[in-house]
VEXDRENVEX-391484 format. One record per residue: residue in one letter; x, y, z of N, C-alpha, C in turn. Coordinates in steps of 0.02 Angstrom, whole numbers, padded with zeros to 5 digits, always signed. Layout:
N
AXYZXYZXYZ ...
end
This chain:
335
X+08646-08524+09217+08575-08536+09200+08533-08478+09223 X+08544-08455+09282+08505-08399+09308+08519-08336+09267 X+08581-08327+09244+08596-08267+09205+08561-08269+09137 X+08558-08327+09105+08524-08333+09041+08450-08321+09048 X+08422-08347+09102+08350-08338+09114+08333-08265+09122 X+08374-08229+09160+08362-08158+09169+08367-08119+09103 X+08412-08138+09056+08420-08104+08993+08359-08113+08948 X+08332-08175+08946+08273-08189+08906+08213-08149+08930 X+08204-08148+08997+08147-08112+09026+08154-08038+09010 X+08214-08008+09011+08224-07937+08997+08208-07919+08925 X+08229-07964+08879+08214-07950+08807+08140-07952+08794 X+08105-08003+08824+08032-08009+08815+07996-07949+08843 X+08019-07925+08900+07986-07866+08930+07997-07804+08886 X+08056-07796+08856+08070-07738+08813+08028-07739+08750 X+08020-07799+08722+07978-07804+08661+07905-07788+08674 X+07881-07809+08733+07811-07795+08750+07799-07721+08763 X+07850-07684+08784+07842-07613+08800+07851-07567+08740 X+07876-07591+08683+07890-07548+08626+07827-07515+08595 X+07769-07549+08586+07710-07514+08559+07688-07456+08603 X+07690-07465+08669+07669-07411+08714+07715-07352+08708 X+07780-07366+08703+07828-07310+08696+07819-07273+08629 X+07805-07312+08577+07795-07280+08511+07733-07236+08512 X+07680-07257+08549+07619-07216+08552+07632-07151+08588 X+07668-07153+08645+07685-07091+08680+07732-07048+08639 X+07776-07079+08603+07823-07039+08562+07787-07001+08507 X+07731-07030+08481+07693-06997+08427+07660-06933+08450 X+07643-06931+08518+07612-06869+08543+07663-06818+08562 X+07721-06839+08583+07771-06791+08608+07818-06766+08554 X+07835-06809+08508+07885-06789+08457+07852-06751+08400 X+07889-06708+08366+07865-06670+08308+07857-06717+08249 X+07804-06710+08210+07794-06755+08154+07848-06744+08101 X+07861-06796+08067+07911-06791+08013+07883-06750+07955 X+07925-06711+07924+07905-06668+07869+07893-06709+07807 X+07829-06705+07782+07812-06743+07723+07839-06708+07661 X+07855-06746+07610+07882-06715+07549+07829-06670+07517 X+07851-06611+07496+07806-06562+07465+07784-06587+07396 X+07718-06582+07384+07696-06604+07318+07721-06555+07264 X+07731-06583+07206+07757-06542+07151+07705-06491+07130 X+07724-06428+07128+07678-06374+07110+07665-06375+07035 X+07603-06360+07014+07589-06356+06942+07623-06295+06912 X+07625-06292+06847+07657-06233+06815+07624-06169+06837 X+07661-06115+06841+07635-06050+06865+07574-06027+06826 X+07570-06044+06762+07515-06019+06722+07450-06053+06739 X+07451-06112+06772+07390-06148+06790+07378-06148+06864 X+07420-06114+06904+07411-06116+06976+07347-06080+06995 X+07306-06112+07036+07243-06083+07058+07254-06040+07119 X+07231-05977+07121+07241-05935+07181+07198-05960+07238 X+07220-05945+07298+07183-05964+07357+07122-05920+07364 X+07078-05940+07411+07017-05902+07422+07032-05832+07447 X+07084-05825+07489+07102-05758+07514+07129-05714+07459 X+07168-05744+07412+07193-05706+07356+07136-05684+07310 X+07088-05728+07299+07031-05709+07257+06991-05654+07290 X+06985-05657+07357+06947-05606+07392+06982-05539+07388 X+07048-05538+07395+07085-05475+07394+07089-05444+07325 X+07092-05487+07274+07101-05461+07207+07035-05451+07171 X+06980-05474+07198+06916-05465+07165+06912-05503+07099 X+06940-05564+07097+06944-05601+07035+06875-05628+07016 X+06859-05627+06952+06796-05653+06927+06802-05729+06920 X+06758-05767+06956+06761-05839+06953+06747-05867+06883 X+06714-05824+06842+06699-05849+06775+06762-05859+06733 X+06819-05827+06754+06881-05833+06716+06927-05886+06744 X+06908-05922+06799+06950-05973+06830+06944-06039+06793 X+07000-06071+06781+07002-06137+06749+07001-06189+06804 X+06941-06214+06821+06933-06262+06876+06960-06331+06858 X+06971-06343+06794+06997-06409+06775+07069-06418+06796 X+07105-06363+06809+07176-06369+06828+07186-06363+06904 X+07132-06357+06943+07139-06350+07016+07145-06419+07048 X+07192-06425+07094+07203-06488+07130+07166-06484+07196 X+07104-06510+07197+07062-06506+07256+07087-06553+07311 X+07128-06603+07292+07151-06651+07343+07199-06619+07393 X+07232-06565+07374+07280-06532+07419+07248-06476+07458 X+07183-06463+07447+07150-06408+07483+07117-06434+07546 X+07132-06403+07602+07104-06423+07667+07044-06379+07681 X+06984-06403+07660+06923-06363+07669+06902-06360+07741 X+06926-06406+07782+06905-06405+07853+06935-06346+07890 X+06990-06317+07864+07023-06261+07897+06998-06193+07871 X+06952-06194+07823+06926-06132+07795+06867-06108+07836 X+06868-06043+07855+06814-06013+07894+06767-05976+07846 X+06714-06012+07826+06669-05983+07777+06628-05925+07806 X+06622-05922+07872+06583-05868+07902+06617-05801+07895 X+06684-05800+07884+06721-05738+07879+06732-05716+07807 X+06707-05754+07760+06717-05737+07689+06666-05686+07668 X+06688-05630+07638+06644-05576+07616+06626-05588+07542 X+06569-05621+07532+06549-05638+07464+06530-05577+07423 X+06509-05522+07457+06489-05463+07419+06547-05430+07384 X+06609-05442+07409+06667-05411+07379+06696-05454+07324 X+06671-05514+07316+06698-05559+07265+06667-05543+07198 X+06707-05543+07144+06682-05528+07077+06644-05587+07049 X+06581-05578+07035+06539-05630+07006+06525-05613+06933 X+06512-05664+06895+06492-05654+06825+06421-05628+06822 X+06401-05607+06762+06334-05577+06754+06279-05626+06771 X+06290-05691+06760+06239-05740+06775+06244-05769+06844 X+06289-05742+06887+06300-05769+06954+06283-05716+07007 X+06230-05675+06994+06211-05622+07040+06175-05651+07100 X+06180-05616+07158+06141-05638+07215+06066-05635+07200 X+06028-05672+07239+05956-05676+07226+05923-05609+07237 X+05945-05571+07288+05913-05507+07304+05936-05450+07259 X+05985-05461+07214+06011-05407+07172+05960-05388+07119 X+05954-05323+07102+05907-05303+07049+05930-05329+06982 X+05884-05341+06935+05903-05367+06869+05943-05316+06830 X+05989-05340+06790+06028-05296+06747+05993-05287+06680 X+05998-05225+06652+05968-05209+06588+06023-05213+06535 X+06022-05263+06490+06076-05269+06440+06076-05212+06390 X+06017-05184+06373+06012-05129+06325+05982-05069+06360 X+06015-05012+06361+05987-04954+06397+05921-04931+06366 X+05880-04901+06406+05815-04877+06384+05825-04818+06336 X+05788-04818+06280+05794-04765+06230+05762-04701+06257 X+05800-04647+06255+05777-04583+06281+05753-04538+06223 X+05722-04481+06242+05700-04433+06191+05760-04404+06154 X+05815-04396+06188+05875-04370+06154+05900-04419+06102 X+05897-04485+06116+05917-04535+06067+05872-04533+06006 X+05806-04526+06017+05760-04523+05960+05772-04460+05918 X+05785-04404+05952+05797-04342+05915+05860-04347+05872 X+05911-04381+05898+05973-04388+05860+05964-04435+05801 X+05921-04487+05808+05911-04535+05754+05864-04510+05701 X+05815-04468+05720+05766-04442+05672+05764-04366+05677 X+05810-04331+05646+05810-04258+05650+05751-04229+05611 X+05729-04171+05632+05673-04138+05598+05695-04114+05529 X+05652-04123+05480+05667-04102+05411+05618-04049+05387 X+05585-04013+05434+05537-03963+05414+05571-03901+05386 X+05632-03888+05407+05667-03829+05383+05707-03846+05320 X+05719-03796+05280+05758-03805+05219+05831-03820+05237 X+05863-03861+05196+05936-03871+05202+05969-03813+05165 X+05994-03766+05203+06021-03705+05175+06090-03717+05144 X+06102-03684+05088+06165-03692+05053+06199-03624+05043 X+06189-03579+05090+06221-03514+05084+06179-03465+05044 X+06211-03413+05021+06176-03360+04985+06187-03362+04910 X+06216-03415+04885+06229-03419+04814+06164-03427+04774 X+06166-03407+04711+06108-03410+04667+06113-03470+04621 X+06057-03506+04615+06054-03565+04572+05997-03557+04523 X+05995-03601+04473+05942-03599+04423+05927-03670+04399 X+05864-03680+04379+05842-03745+04356+05786-03735+04306 X+05789-03771+04250+05737-03767+04198+05719-03837+04176 X+05654-03849+04168+05628-03915+04149+05577-03907+04094 X+05588-03941+04038+05537-03947+03985+05508-04017+03995 X+05453-04020+04032+05425-04085+04050+05391-04119+03991 X+05362-04079+03946+05329-04107+03887+05345-04064+03827 X+05372-04094+03776+05380-04064+03710+05364-04119+03661 X+05302-04120+03636+05276-04180+03602+05233-04162+03542 X+05226-04211+03500+05183-04206+03441+05131-04261+03444 X+05074-04248+03414+05020-04298+03411+04984-04291+03345 X+04949-04343+03324+04913-04344+03261+04840-04327+03275 X+04821-04265+03268+04752-04243+03279+04711-04252+03216 X+04645-04243+03222+04600-04251+03165+04613-04198+03112 X+04633-04138+03133+04643-04083+03086+04716-04076+03064 X+04760-04121+03086+04830-04117+03067+04875-04133+03126 X+04938-04115+03119+04988-04128+03171+04985-04073+03224 X+04980-04096+03287+04976-04048+03342+05041-04050+03382 X+05058-03993+03410+05118-03986+03451+05096-03961+03520 X+05120-03995+03572+05104-03974+03640+05168-03966+03681 X+05166-03923+03731+05224-03912+03773+05202-03893+03843 X+05246-03905+03891+05239-03883+03960+05308-03879+03991 X+05322-03823+04023+05388-03814+04054+05384-03768+04114 X+05435-03771+04155+05439-03729+04215+05512-03723+04235 X+05526-03675+04279+05594-03667+04304+05597-03611+04355 X+05656-03603+04384+05665-03552+04435+05737-03529+04437 X+05747-03471+04467+05813-03444+04481+05811-03410+04548 X+05861-03422+04591+05862-03392+04657+05900-03435+04706 X+05884-03426+04770+05918-03461+04824+05874-03515+04854 X+05887-03530+04918+05851-03583+04951+05779-03564+04968 X+05768-03501+04986+05702-03480+05008+05666-03436+04958 X+05701-03392+04925+05670-03343+04880+05689-03359+04808 X+05637-03367+04766+05650-03385+04697+05601-03350+04651 X+05623-03340+04590+05579-03317+04536+05562-03378+04493 X+05498-03392+04486+05474-03450+04448+05444-03427+04381 X+05452-03469+04331+05417-03459+04267+05384-03525+04248 X+05326-03520+04217+05289-03578+04195+05256-03562+04127 X+05252-03612+04085+05219-03603+04021+05191-03670+03997 X+05136-03667+03960+05108-03726+03928+05065-03702+03870 X+05054-03747+03822+05014-03727+03766+05003-03783+03717 X+04966-03765+03663+04947-03814+03612+04943-03777+03545 X+04975-03805+03495+04975-03776+03428+04953-03828+03377 X+04919-03806+03325+04894-03850+03272+04913-03821+03205 X+04949-03862+03166+04971-03842+03100+05011-03777+03102 X+05052-03769+03154+05095-03711+03160+05061-03650+03189 X+04997-03655+03208+04962-03598+03236+04946-03612+03310 X+04964-03565+03352+04952-03573+03424+04877-03565+03437 X+04846-03619+03460+04775-03616+03476+04764-03585+03545 X+04804-03608+03594+04798-03581+03661+04863-03593+03699 X+04887-03541+03735+04949-03547+03773+04947-03498+03831 X+04991-03509+03878+04995-03465+03937+05068-03458+03959 X+05084-03400+03988+05150-03387+04016+05140-03355+04084 X+05180-03377+04134+05174-03352+04202+05242-03331+04230 X+05241-03278+04271+05298-03257+04310+05277-03251+04382 X+05312-03287+04427+05289-03293+04496+05348-03285+04544 X+05332-03255+04602+05380-03254+04657+05364-03314+04703 X+05416-03351+04720+05407-03410+04763+05445-03403+04828 X+05412-03424+04882+05442-03422+04949+05436-03490+04980 X+05494-03519+04999+05493-03584+05032+05464-03579+05102 X+05414-03622+05116+05382-03621+05182+05398-03683+05222 X+05410-03739+05190+05430-03801+05221+05475-03838+05172 X+05506-03891+05196+05547-03930+05151+05503-03957+05094 X+05523-03943+05031+05490-03966+04970+05426-03928+04954 X+05410-03875+04990+05348-03838+04976+05362-03764+04968 X+05328-03733+04918+05335-03662+04904+05266-03631+04895 X+05259-03570+04919+05201-03529+04903+05222-03481+04848 X+05179-03475+04796+05196-03434+04738+05141-03382+04728 X+05160-03326+04700+05112-03273+04684+05141-03232+04627 X+05098-03215+04578+05122-03177+04521+05068-03165+04470 X+05088-03160+04407+05042-03142+04352+05046-03196+04298 X+04991-03197+04258+04986-03246+04204+04951-03212+04145 X+04971-03232+04085+04939-03207+04025+04924-03265+03978 X+04861-03269+03956+04839-03320+03907+04833-03286+03839 X+04855-03321+03787+04852-03294+03719+04839-03351+03670 X+04826-03332+03608+04812-03380+03555+04753-03357+03514 X+04714-03405+03487+04654-03387+03450+04603-03357+03497 X+04574-03301+03479+04527-03267+03522+04561-03215+03564 X+04523-03181+03606+04552-03127+03647+04599-03155+03701 X+04649-03115+03719+04694-03133+03773+04663-03119+03841 X+04689-03153+03891+04665-03144+03959+04726-03138+04006 X+04721-03090+04052+04774-03080+04102+04747-03095+04171 X+04790-03123+04213+04769-03144+04280+04823-03127+04331 X+04802-03121+04393+04847-03122+04450+04830-03185+04490 X+04880-03217+04517+04866-03280+04549+04910-03292+04610 X+04888-03338+04652+04925-03361+04711+04912-03436+04718 X+04964-03472+04738+04955-03544+04743+05010-03576+04784 X+05010-03642+04782+05058-03682+04819+05080-03740+04774 X+05143-03759+04781+05170-03814+04741+05224-03849+04782 X+05233-03914+04767+05285-03951+04803+05277-04026+04794 X+05312-04062+04838+05314-04134+04836+05272-04161+04893 X+05215-04192+04877+05170-04219+04927+05195-04287+04951 X+05167-04313+05006+05186-04381+05027+05177-04432+04971 X+05219-04483+04973+05222-04535+04921+05247-04507+04854 X+05281-04448+04857+05316-04420+04800+05270-04400+04743 X+05212-04372+04759+05169-04342+04709+05189-04269+04701 X+05205-04248+04640+05219-04178+04626+05153-04144+04611 X+05135-04096+04653+05069-04063+04647+05078-03988+04645 X+05030-03955+04613+05026-03882+04613+04953-03863+04606 X+04934-03810+04641+04866-03783+04637+04871-03708+04641 X+04840-03674+04593+04844-03601+04589+04775-03573+04575 X+04757-03520+04611+04693-03484+04601+04709-03417+04569 X+04670-03400+04517+04682-03339+04479+04619-03295+04480 X+04630-03230+04474+04577-03182+04467+04594-03136+04409 X+04543-03124+04364+04556-03083+04305+04506-03026+04299 X+04507-02995+04242+04463-02939+04228+04390-02963+04224 X+04345-02915+04238+04273-02926+04233+04250-02983+04279 X+04284-02990+04335+04263-03039+04384+04276-03112+04366 X+04320-03124+04320+04335-03193+04301+04381-03225+04353 X+04369-03288+04365+04411-03327+04411+04427-03394+04380 X+04484-03421+04400+04508-03485+04373+04545-03523+04428 X+04531-03587+04434+04568-03631+04479+04598-03687+04437 X+04664-03694+04441+04699-03745+04402+04742-03787+04449 X+04737-03852+04443+04775-03898+04486+04804-03953+04442 X+04865-03975+04461+04900-04027+04422+04937-04073+04470 X+04940-04137+04451+04976-04187+04491+05013-04234+04444 X+05074-04253+04465+05115-04299+04426+05146-04350+04474 X+05157-04410+04446+05189-04463+04486+05231-04506+04439 X+05292-04522+04460+05338-04562+04421+05343-04632+04450 X+05332-04683+04408+05342-04753+04428+05406-04777+04396 X+05456-04795+04438+05520-04818+04413+05517-04892+04397 X+05516-04908+04332+05517-04977+04310+05587-05006+04312 X+05636-04964+04301+05707-04981+04307+05745-04916+04318 X+05811-04920+04314+05851-04859+04323+05841-04809+04266 X+05818-04833+04208+05811-04789+04150+05740-04785+04123 X+05700-04838+04132+05631-04838+04108+05586-04812+04163 X+05550-04758+04149+05507-04725+04198+05439-04712+04167 X+05386-04729+04203+05318-04718+04182+05289-04660+04221 X+05271-04607+04186+05245-04546+04218+05169-04542+04209 X+05135-04531+04266+05063-04521+04266+05049-04447+04278 X+05001-04419+04242+04988-04348+04246+04914-04334+04239 X+04890-04284+04278+04821-04261+04273+04819-04186+04287 X+04776-04151+04249+04768-04079+04257+04694-04062+04250 X+04670-04019+04295+04599-04000+04296+04593-03925+04300 X+04541-03897+04267+04527-03825+04268+04454-03813+04284 X+04441-03761+04322+04373-03740+04338+04369-03664+04335 X+04316-03638+04303+04308-03566+04294+04247-03542+04334 X+04251-03479+04353+04197-03450+04393+04138-03424+04352 X+04149-03408+04288+04095-03384+04247+04108-03403+04174 X+04055-03398+04133+04061-03415+04062+04105-03365+04026 X+04141-03392+03976+04181-03350+03930+04169-03377+03860 X+04112-03360+03830+04095-03388+03764+04145-03374+03710 X+04181-03318+03714+04230-03302+03662+04286-03353+03659 X+04299-03386+03714+04351-03438+03717+04322-03508+03724 X+04258-03515+03714+04222-03578+03718+04234-03610+03787 X+04224-03571+03838+04234-03593+03908+04170-03580+03946 X+04148-03630+03985+04089-03622+04026+04107-03622+04100 X+04060-03599+04141+04071-03596+04214+04070-03667+04244 X+04104-03672+04300+04107-03737+04335+04168-03777+04312 X+04165-03842+04326+04219-03887+04304+04222-03887+04228 X+04280-03865+04202+04285-03854+04130+04317-03913+04094 X+04380-03928+04107+04415-03980+04070+04457-04023+04118 X+04469-04084+04095+04514-04131+04130+04557-04164+04078 X+04623-04162+04089+04671-04195+04046+04710-04246+04088 X+04713-04307+04064+04748-04361+04101+04785-04404+04050 X+04843-04427+04070+04881-04469+04025+04940-04503+04060 X+04973-04546+04022+05033-04579+04047+05084-04580+03991 X+05148-04574+04012+05203-04571+03964+05260-04615+03989 X+05284-04656+03944+05341-04701+03960+05403-04671+03928 X+05451-04653+03970+05512-04622+03944+05573-04665+03959 X+05624-04656+03918+05688-04690+03927+05741-04637+03935 X+05773-04636+03993+05822-04584+04008+05890-04603+03979 X+05905-04576+03920+05971-04586+03891+06024-04557+03938 X+06011-04498+03963+06045-04469+04019+05991-04441+04066 X+06011-04419+04125+05961-04391+04170+05931-04327+04142 X+05967-04293+04097+05944-04230+04070+05904-04238+04005 X+05907-04296+03975+05874-04305+03909+05839-04372+03907 X+05773-04370+03892+05735-04433+03891+05679-04429+03839 X+05682-04468+03786+05625-04473+03740+05570-04516+03771 X+05508-04505+03746+05452-04543+03775+05397-04551+03724 X+05353-04598+03738+05290-04607+03702+05235-04614+03754 X+05173-04598+03735+05120-04603+03783+05052-04594+03752 X+05003-04589+03796+04934-04579+03775+04903-04526+03819 X+04862-04482+03789+04832-04426+03824+04757-04424+03809 X+04718-04413+03861+04646-04408+03853+04622-04342+03882 X+04582-04305+03843+04553-04242+03865+04477-04245+03863 X+04446-04215+03913+04372-04217+03918+04348-04149+03943 X+04293-04125+03912+04261-04063+03933+04197-04081+03972 X+04179-04038+04019+04122-04051+04062+04074-03991+04061 X+04011-04004+04079+03962-03952+04091+03954-03904+04034 X+03954-03839+04051+03943-03786+04003+03997-03785+03949 X+04059-03802+03967+04113-03803+03918+04100-03855+03865 X+04076-03914+03884+04060-03966+03836+04004-03943+03789 X+03954-03909+03817+03899-03885+03775+03923-03833+03725 X+03965-03787+03747+03991-03735+03702+04035-03765+03648 X+04073-03816+03664+04116-03847+03613+04074-03883+03560 X+04023-03918+03581+03980-03953+03533+03945-03902+03489 X+03924-03846+03519+03890-03794+03480+03937-03763+03428 X+04003-03761+03444+04052-03732+03397+04078-03783+03348 X+04053-03845+03350+04073-03897+03303+04135-03936+03324 X+04154-03932+03388+04211-03970+03413+04187-04028+03456 X+04231-04076+03466+04214-04133+03507+04229-04117+03581 X+04189-04147+03624+04199-04136+03696+04252-04183+03725 X+04266-04239+03691+04316-04287+03715+04366-04301+03659 X+04428-04315+03678+04479-04329+03628+04534-04371+03661 X+04557-04423+03625+04612-04466+03648+04664-04469+03593 X+04727-04456+03610+04780-04454+03561+04841-04492+03586 X+04880-04515+03538+04945-04546+03553+04998-04492+03541 X+05045-04486+03589+05095-04433+03585+05165-04463+03587 X+05212-04424+03562+05283-04442+03564+05322-04378+03572 X+05373-04379+03615+05410-04318+03626+05473-04329+03666 X+05500-04275+03693+05561-04278+03733+05551-04239+03797 X+05588-04257+03848+05590-04222+03912+05662-04203+03926 X+05675-04139+03939+05744-04116+03951+05743-04068+04010 X+05800-04065+04044+05808-04015+04098+05882-03995+04101 X+05893-03935+04126+05962-03908+04130+05964-03855+04184 
end
């Protein structure tokens, strides 16, 4: 009986002491190794903060949806030792004190010069010789005294800067030249599309002929107005100023409406040619042409001529009208 009693008391004492022993064993013994969690596929593995710091990885390229934050021990991370300035940030993740970034560089004078080169100088094409001839008007009209023929043409031969120019215009009635002129001029290019010309001119037809020396300018004005102005000096103190302007309105690729005006002013009376001093005549008209080819275009139009001042008085005294409006038809060619 005593032996059984001692056995029961020993077992009860051992059971009571087991929690205390287990608590001490937890502090002294090494913890059991927990099973390693299964690593995600290499293509989705998120680098550690130290790897991102060393590699300078841009956080904008990290796929945060594949990061397992449950396995990260943030309590062991020393944020005070992390160098954020070395970490690659995206353009929208700049520090507050960083200067703003300029997405488009500031345009410099060199950029403007490259985009808009100067066109004041001629585009040189070497020393070869070229030629161009234009018959701008070759037309007939129904005048009071019969069928009238009118013409105007010009052309040049030479290089880019130095050219010989010729110009002619006139009017004939019933096969007789009433008045015409021929000019030979030296032209010098001074700017892109502009030439200074100087040379001689001779007027002929009914009445005495007149010879002149002249100097002028011609070219393409802004808004594509073709203009020319020439001042002439002749015998016995005669002077003449003649100016002309043309403009083409493109109605289509082939239909073109041309506007034209020409004005003359003389320095003194010339009764033999029914010309008075001052503003003498003005001719204005419009012509609608169809370009069969660029070199050949028939046209129809209307032309109005008016005399002013002393010229109008001399014409009335000679039995002619001071004003006249005619319908014309003709061709325009160049080669």
